[in-house]
C-alpha positions in Angstrom: -16.0 -5.9 -4.5 -18.0 -5.4 -7.7 -17.1 -1.8 -7.8 -13.3 -2.7 -7.8 -14.0 -5.3 -10.2 -15.7 -2.7 -12.5 -12.5 -0.6 -12.1 -10.3 -3.4 -13.2 -12.5 -3.6 -16.4 -12.0 0.1 -16.9 -8.3 -0.1 -16.5 -8.0 -3.0 -18.9 -10.0 -1.3 -21.4 -7.5 1.6 -21.3 -4.5 -1.0 -21.1 -5.8 -2.7 -24.2 -7.3 -0.2 -26.4 -7.1 -2.2 -29.6 -8.9 -5.2 -28.2 -12.9 -5.1 -28.4 -14.4 -4.1 -25.1 -16.4 -7.3 -25.3 -13.1 -9.2 -24.8 -12.2 -7.3 -22.0 -15.5 -7.8 -20.3 -15.4 -11.5 -20.9 -11.8 -11.9 -19.6 -12.7 -10.0 -16.3 -16.1 -11.8 -15.9 -14.2 -15.1 -16.5 -11.4 -14.3 -14.1 -13.8 -13.3 -11.3 -15.9 -16.4 -11.8 -12.8 -18.2 -10.9 -12.5 -16.6 -7.6 -16.4 -16.7 -6.5 -15.8 -19.5 -4.1 -12.9 -17.8 -2.5 -13.3 -17.3 1.4 -10.8 -14.5 1.7 -12.2 -11.6 -0.4 -9.6 -8.9 0.2 -7.7 -9.3 -2.9 -10.2 -10.6 -5.1 -10.0 -7.5 -7.7 -5.9 -7.7 -7.8 -6.2 -11.5 -8.6 -9.0 -10.9 -11.3 -6.8 -8.4 -12.9 -3.7 -10.5 -13.0 -5.8 -13.4 -14.6 -7.5 -11.3 -16.9 -4.3 -9.5 -18.2 -2.7 -13.1 -18.6 -5.8 -13.9 -20.8 -5.7 -10.7 -22.7 -1.9 -10.0 -23.3 -1.6 -12.8 -26.1 -4.5 -11.4 -28.0 -3.1 -7.8 -27.6 0.4 -8.9 -28.6 -1.1 -10.6 -31.7 -0.3 -14.1 -30.5 -3.8 -15.2 -29.5 
């Protein structure tokens, strides 16, 4: 699972190149913490990515 979350972080750094990498790392870590108690682990990386993108998109668009 951690490898998949690391892959998410890499993808999001490429998707949001103008954002500081610390922001991407923090968004991914925050999203991952949200799902730490989830019993079904199959889709954690996907859910983390969606939550992190929702957090980063306004910053990238200049709205945050």
